[in-house]
C-alpha positions as CSV (number, residue, x, y, z in Angstrom):
1,M,16.6,10.7,-32.4
2,A,17.4,9.0,-29.0
3,L,14.5,6.7,-29.0
4,S,14.1,4.7,-32.1
5,E,10.9,4.8,-34.1
6,T,10.7,1.0,-33.9
7,F,10.8,1.2,-30.0
8,L,8.2,4.1,-30.0
9,S,5.9,2.3,-32.4
10,H,4.9,-0.2,-29.6
11,F,3.7,2.6,-27.4
12,E,2.1,5.0,-29.9
13,G,-1.3,3.5,-29.3
14,L,-1.5,4.9,-25.8
15,V,-4.2,7.4,-25.5
16,D,-3.3,10.8,-23.9
17,P,-5.7,10.8,-20.7
18,R,-5.5,14.6,-20.4
19,A,-8.3,16.9,-21.5
20,P,-7.1,19.4,-24.2
21,G,-6.5,22.9,-23.1
22,R,-4.3,24.6,-20.5
23,N,-3.3,21.4,-18.9
24,H,-2.1,20.0,-22.1
25,R,1.1,22.0,-22.5
26,H,3.5,19.1,-22.9
27,K,3.4,16.3,-25.3
28,L,2.7,12.8,-24.2
29,E,5.7,11.4,-26.2
30,D,8.0,14.0,-24.5
31,I,6.9,13.1,-21.1
32,F,7.3,9.4,-21.8
33,A,10.8,9.8,-23.3
34,I,12.1,12.0,-20.5
35,T,10.8,9.5,-17.9
36,L,12.4,6.4,-19.5
37,L,15.7,8.4,-20.0
38,A,15.7,9.6,-16.5
39,V,14.9,6.2,-15.0
40,I,17.7,4.6,-17.0
41,S,20.0,7.4,-15.6
42,G,19.2,6.8,-12.0
43,A,16.0,8.8,-11.3
44,D,13.5,6.8,-9.1
45,N,10.6,9.3,-8.6
46,W,8.9,12.2,-10.2
47,V,11.0,15.0,-8.5
48,E,14.2,13.2,-9.7
49,I,12.8,12.7,-13.3
50,S,11.9,16.4,-13.5
51,Q,15.3,17.4,-12.3
52,F,17.0,15.1,-14.9
53,G,14.9,16.9,-17.5
54,Q,15.9,20.3,-16.3
55,S,19.7,19.5,-16.1
56,R,19.6,17.8,-19.7
57,Y,17.3,20.3,-21.3
58,A,19.7,21.5,-23.9
59,W,20.5,17.8,-25.0
60,L,16.9,16.8,-24.9
61,R,16.0,19.7,-27.2
62,T,18.1,18.0,-29.9
63,F,15.5,15.3,-30.4
64,L,12.4,16.1,-28.4
65,E,10.0,19.1,-29.2
66,L,9.5,20.3,-25.5
67,P,7.2,23.2,-26.8
68,N,6.9,24.5,-23.1
69,G,10.1,23.3,-21.6
70,I,10.5,20.4,-19.0
71,P,7.2,19.4,-17.2
72,S,7.1,19.8,-13.5
73,H,7.2,16.8,-11.2
74,D,3.5,17.3,-10.6
75,T,2.9,17.0,-14.2
76,F,4.8,13.7,-14.6
77,G,2.9,12.3,-11.6
78,R,-0.4,13.5,-12.8
79,V,-0.1,12.2,-16.4
80,F,1.1,8.7,-15.3
81,G,-1.6,8.7,-12.7
82,L,-4.3,9.2,-15.4
83,L,-2.6,6.9,-18.0
84,D,-4.4,3.6,-18.6
85,A,-2.2,1.1,-16.9
86,N,-3.7,-2.0,-18.6
87,A,-3.0,-0.4,-22.1
88,F,0.6,0.4,-20.8
89,E,1.1,-3.2,-19.6
90,R,-0.1,-4.4,-23.1
91,S,2.3,-2.1,-24.9
92,F,5.1,-3.1,-22.8
93,S,4.4,-6.9,-23.4
94,E,4.2,-6.2,-27.0
95,W,7.7,-4.6,-27.1
96,A,9.2,-7.2,-24.8
97,R,7.8,-10.0,-27.0
98,T,9.6,-8.6,-30.1
99,L,12.8,-8.2,-28.0
100,S,12.5,-11.8,-26.7
101,S,12.0,-13.2,-30.2
102,L,15.3,-11.6,-31.3
103,L,17.2,-13.1,-28.3
104,K,15.6,-16.5,-28.0
105,D,18.0,-19.4,-28.3
106,T,16.1,-22.1,-30.2
107,A,18.6,-24.8,-29.2
108,Q,17.0,-25.0,-25.7
109,K,13.8,-24.2,-24.1
110,E,13.5,-20.8,-22.3
111,I,12.7,-20.9,-18.6
112,I,9.8,-18.5,-18.0
113,A,9.5,-18.0,-14.2
114,I,6.3,-16.3,-12.9
115,D,6.0,-14.8,-9.5
116,G,4.6,-11.8,-7.6
117,K,6.2,-8.9,-5.9
118,T,4.8,-6.2,-3.5
119,S,6.0,-2.6,-3.5
120,R,5.7,-2.2,0.3
121,A,5.7,1.6,0.5
122,S,3.0,2.1,-2.1
123,H,0.1,1.6,0.3
124,N,-1.9,4.5,1.8
125,R,-3.6,3.6,5.1
126,K,-5.5,6.8,5.4
127,Q,-7.2,6.2,2.2
128,G,-7.5,2.3,2.5
129,Q,-5.2,1.8,-0.4
130,S,-3.4,-1.6,-0.4
131,P,0.3,-1.8,-1.6
132,L,0.8,-2.4,-5.3
133,H,1.3,-6.2,-6.1
134,L,2.6,-7.1,-9.5
135,V,2.9,-10.6,-11.0
136,S,5.7,-10.7,-13.6
137,A,7.0,-13.2,-16.2
138,W,10.8,-13.5,-16.2
139,A,12.7,-15.1,-19.1
140,S,15.7,-16.5,-17.1
141,E,18.1,-17.2,-20.0
142,Q,17.5,-13.9,-21.7
143,G,17.3,-11.7,-18.5
144,L,14.1,-10.1,-19.6
145,V,10.8,-9.1,-18.0
146,L,8.3,-10.4,-20.6
147,G,5.2,-8.9,-19.0
148,Q,3.4,-7.9,-15.9
149,V,-0.1,-7.5,-14.4
150,S,-1.3,-6.0,-11.3
151,T,-3.6,-7.5,-8.6
152,L,-5.0,-6.1,-5.3
153,E,-2.9,-8.5,-3.2
154,K,-0.8,-11.7,-3.2
155,S,-3.8,-13.9,-2.6
156,N,-5.3,-12.8,-6.0
157,E,-2.3,-14.1,-7.9
158,I,-4.4,-17.1,-9.1
159,E,-6.6,-14.6,-11.0
160,A,-3.7,-12.5,-12.4
161,I,-1.6,-15.4,-13.7
162,P,-4.1,-16.4,-16.6
163,R,-4.1,-12.7,-17.7
164,L,-0.4,-12.6,-17.8
165,L,-0.1,-15.9,-19.7
166,K,-2.2,-14.5,-22.5
167,M,0.2,-11.5,-22.8
168,V,3.4,-13.5,-23.2
169,D,4.7,-15.7,-26.0
170,L,5.1,-19.1,-24.3
171,D,5.9,-21.2,-27.4
172,N,8.7,-23.7,-26.9
173,S,9.3,-22.6,-23.2
174,I,9.1,-24.1,-19.8
175,V,6.9,-22.1,-17.4
176,T,7.6,-22.4,-13.7
177,L,5.4,-21.5,-10.9
178,D,5.3,-21.8,-7.1
179,A,2.5,-23.6,-5.2
180,M,0.0,-20.8,-5.6
181,G,0.1,-21.2,-9.3
182,C,-0.4,-24.9,-9.2
183,Q,-3.9,-25.0,-10.7
184,R,-5.5,-27.1,-13.4
185,A,-6.8,-24.1,-15.3
186,I,-3.3,-22.6,-15.4
187,A,-1.7,-25.9,-16.5
188,T,-4.3,-25.9,-19.3
189,D,-3.5,-22.4,-20.4
190,I,0.2,-23.3,-20.6
191,R,-0.2,-26.4,-22.6
192,Q,-2.6,-24.7,-25.0
193,Q,0.2,-22.2,-25.8
194,K,2.5,-25.2,-26.7
195,A,4.7,-24.8,-23.6
196,D,5.7,-27.2,-20.8
197,Y,5.2,-26.5,-17.1
198,I,6.9,-27.2,-13.8
199,L,4.5,-26.5,-10.9
200,A,5.6,-26.6,-7.3
201,L,3.3,-28.7,-5.0
202,K,2.5,-28.0,-1.4
203,D,-0.3,-28.4,1.0
204,N,-2.8,-26.3,-0.9
205,H,-3.5,-29.5,-2.8
206,P,-3.4,-31.9,0.2
207,S,-4.8,-34.9,-1.6
208,L,-2.6,-34.5,-4.7
209,S,0.4,-33.6,-2.6
210,Q,0.0,-36.8,-0.5
211,M,-0.7,-38.8,-3.6
212,V,2.6,-37.6,-5.1
213,H,4.5,-38.2,-1.8
214,T,3.1,-41.7,-1.4
215,A,3.9,-42.6,-5.1
216,L,7.5,-41.5,-4.8
217,T,8.0,-43.2,-1.4
218,I,6.6,-46.5,-2.6
219,A,8.7,-46.4,-5.8
220,E,11.9,-45.6,-3.8
221,R,11.3,-48.5,-1.5
222,K,11.1,-50.7,-4.5
223,T,14.3,-49.0,-5.9
224,F,12.0,-47.8,-8.7
225,A,11.6,-51.2,-10.1
226,G,9.3,-51.1,-13.1
227,T,9.0,-47.3,-12.8
228,P,10.8,-45.3,-15.5
229,H,12.8,-42.6,-13.7
230,L,16.0,-40.6,-13.5
231,R,18.0,-39.4,-10.5
232,R,20.8,-36.8,-10.5
233,L,23.0,-35.5,-7.8
234,E,24.4,-31.9,-7.5
235,K,26.8,-30.5,-5.0
236,I,27.4,-26.9,-4.4
237,R,30.1,-25.2,-2.3
238,A,30.0,-21.4,-1.9
239,R,30.8,-19.0,0.9
240,G,30.9,-21.5,3.8
241,R,27.8,-23.2,2.5
242,I,27.8,-26.9,1.4
243,E,24.7,-28.0,-0.4
244,T,23.7,-31.3,-1.9
245,R,20.6,-31.6,-4.1
246,R,19.2,-34.8,-5.3
247,Y,16.7,-34.5,-8.1
248,T,14.2,-37.3,-9.0
249,L,12.0,-37.3,-12.0
250,S,9.6,-40.2,-12.2
251,S,7.2,-41.1,-15.0
252,C,3.4,-41.1,-14.1
253,D,1.8,-44.4,-14.7
254,K,-1.7,-44.5,-16.3
255,H,-3.4,-45.0,-13.0
256,F,-1.8,-41.9,-11.4
257,L,-2.7,-39.9,-14.6
258,A,-6.3,-41.1,-14.3
259,D,-6.6,-40.2,-10.7
260,A,-4.7,-36.8,-11.0
261,R,-6.6,-35.6,-14.1
262,W,-4.1,-32.9,-14.7
263,P,-3.7,-31.7,-18.3
264,G,-0.4,-32.7,-19.9
265,L,1.0,-34.2,-16.8
266,R,3.9,-36.5,-17.7
267,S,6.1,-36.8,-14.6
268,I,6.3,-36.1,-10.9
269,G,9.5,-34.7,-9.5
270,M,11.1,-34.4,-6.2
271,L,14.1,-32.3,-4.9
272,E,15.8,-33.2,-1.7
273,V,18.2,-30.6,-0.3
274,K,20.8,-31.1,2.5
275,R,22.4,-27.8,3.4
276,T,25.2,-27.2,5.9
277,V,26.1,-23.8,7.1
278,N,28.3,-23.1,10.1
279,H,28.3,-26.8,11.0
280,E,24.4,-26.8,11.1
281,T,22.7,-29.1,8.8
282,T,19.1,-28.6,7.5
283,R,17.0,-30.9,5.2
284,S,14.0,-30.2,2.9
285,V,12.1,-31.9,0.4
286,R,9.9,-30.3,-2.5
287,Y,7.6,-32.0,-4.9
288,F,6.6,-31.0,-8.5
289,L,4.1,-31.7,-11.3
290,T,5.5,-31.3,-14.7
291,S,4.5,-32.0,-18.3
292,L,8.1,-33.0,-19.1
293,E,9.0,-36.4,-19.8
294,Y,11.1,-38.2,-17.2
295,S,13.9,-38.3,-19.8
296,Q,14.1,-34.5,-19.8
297,M,15.8,-34.4,-16.5
298,K,18.3,-31.6,-17.6
299,D,15.3,-29.3,-18.4
300,F,13.6,-30.2,-15.1
301,M,16.9,-29.3,-13.1
302,R,17.2,-26.1,-15.2
303,G,13.7,-25.1,-14.4
304,V,13.7,-25.8,-10.7
305,R,17.0,-23.9,-10.3
306,Q,16.2,-21.0,-12.5
307,H,12.8,-20.4,-11.0
308,W,14.5,-18.5,-8.2
309,H,16.3,-16.2,-10.7
310,I,13.2,-14.1,-10.8
311,E,13.8,-13.3,-7.0
312,I,17.4,-12.4,-7.5
313,N,17.6,-10.9,-11.0
314,L,14.3,-9.2,-11.0
315,H,12.8,-8.6,-7.6
316,W,16.1,-7.9,-5.8
317,S,17.4,-5.9,-8.7
318,L,14.3,-3.7,-8.6
319,D,14.6,-3.2,-4.9
320,V,18.3,-2.5,-4.7
321,S,19.0,-0.8,-8.0
322,F,15.7,1.0,-8.5
323,D,14.5,1.6,-5.0
324,D,11.3,-0.1,-5.9
325,D,10.4,-1.2,-2.4
326,R,10.2,2.6,-1.4
327,N,8.1,3.6,-4.5
328,R,5.5,6.0,-2.9
329,A,3.7,7.0,-6.1
330,R,0.2,6.6,-5.2
331,T,-2.1,8.7,-7.2
332,G,-4.3,6.8,-9.7
333,H,-2.2,4.5,-11.8
334,A,1.1,6.3,-11.2
335,Q,2.7,3.5,-9.1
336,E,1.9,0.8,-11.6
337,N,2.9,2.8,-14.6
338,L,6.3,3.9,-12.9
339,S,6.8,0.2,-12.3
340,I,6.4,-0.6,-15.9
341,I,9.0,2.2,-16.8
342,K,11.4,0.6,-14.4
343,R,11.0,-2.8,-16.0
344,I,11.6,-1.3,-19.5
345,A,14.7,0.3,-18.2
346,L,15.9,-3.0,-16.6
347,N,15.4,-4.9,-19.8
348,L,17.4,-2.4,-21.7
349,L,20.1,-2.3,-19.2
350,N,20.3,-6.1,-19.0
351,Q,20.8,-6.3,-22.8
352,D,23.8,-4.0,-22.7
353,R,27.0,-6.0,-23.4
354,T,29.5,-3.1,-23.7
355,T,30.4,-3.3,-20.0
356,K,30.3,-5.9,-17.2
357,L,29.1,-3.3,-14.6
358,G,26.0,-4.2,-12.5
359,I,22.6,-2.6,-13.0
360,K,23.2,0.1,-10.4
361,A,26.6,1.1,-11.8
362,K,25.2,1.1,-15.3
363,R,22.5,3.6,-14.3
364,K,25.1,5.8,-12.8
365,K,27.2,5.6,-16.0
366,A,24.2,6.3,-18.1
367,G,23.5,9.4,-16.0
368,W,27.1,10.7,-16.3
369,D,27.6,9.9,-20.0
370,N,25.1,10.8,-22.8
371,Q,26.9,8.6,-25.4
372,Y,26.5,5.6,-23.1
373,L,22.8,6.4,-22.5
374,L,22.4,6.4,-26.3
375,T,24.1,3.0,-26.4
376,I,21.6,1.6,-23.9
377,L,18.8,2.8,-26.0
378,D,20.3,1.2,-29.2
379,T,20.7,-2.2,-27.5
């Protein structure tokens, strides 16, 4: 059996969306298994998935029933277009939660970065269909997608984030969000799940942003006299780039807490960056709200740094290794369900420690070597 019963148990609750009869010639379990195996092995669309099945038919028959052979690419697209995407998202998150609990390092808090990504080619102008926008939760230390929810567009992320938070185990973690997620309700949800937060602060909260800027400016002029704080300097040299980062984490006094009225707020943070590239220097300053104590500077620095791992290790990897930005599946829920399959594949590939190859090379190796493909599935 190529797919373990434990793995499949998280998806067995999915309801077959097809009406019984002539169009029900292929088992849903077989369609799901072929799709996942094909995507791991390098297939990025329904045609390639069907071709994978055709080329591996004899091998697939050793563990799948395949009563009527390999489905056509139209069948794959139609089934995943009809499949309930919300139910599939919940099943995916349930499986990812069990995987995360096995890998979690209790010695330090996991950094869970939350951010959105748009599949640019998934729109359909003729039918007025917007491109698919997904908000994902990424466990930076473990290299896992913990969950995802879809939203009509980036501006709706505020509505999508609370739904995502309910699907993910946040206990003993630090949740990082960009300025769009800097909302009191979201901070409340995070604290209720026994997690800490680091929220980037920009001009979408002009009064609060000005308050934090003023508080840190005044404290700095007074050399932080009477204000509990920590400062750390970090220098990075890489590929002709010289970057100096100065982190400041300052405890909020009672007056500030009373004025801000943010749930669990303990500190305000600042990151000053001086970057020199080709003898040109730029400077930037970013502010943060966090439930971390000022003494937890190491966790604050980790959280700020690792938030951007979701861009590199998830979004960039999906675009470069899975051709996600050119995902043209548009029928029904097909584009969203295919994106879930790709994230399942990415999780499995990331957990493979038998080789130091990158994700794209691992997919090719899985496509060439059945034994390696089985190794990925047993990860």
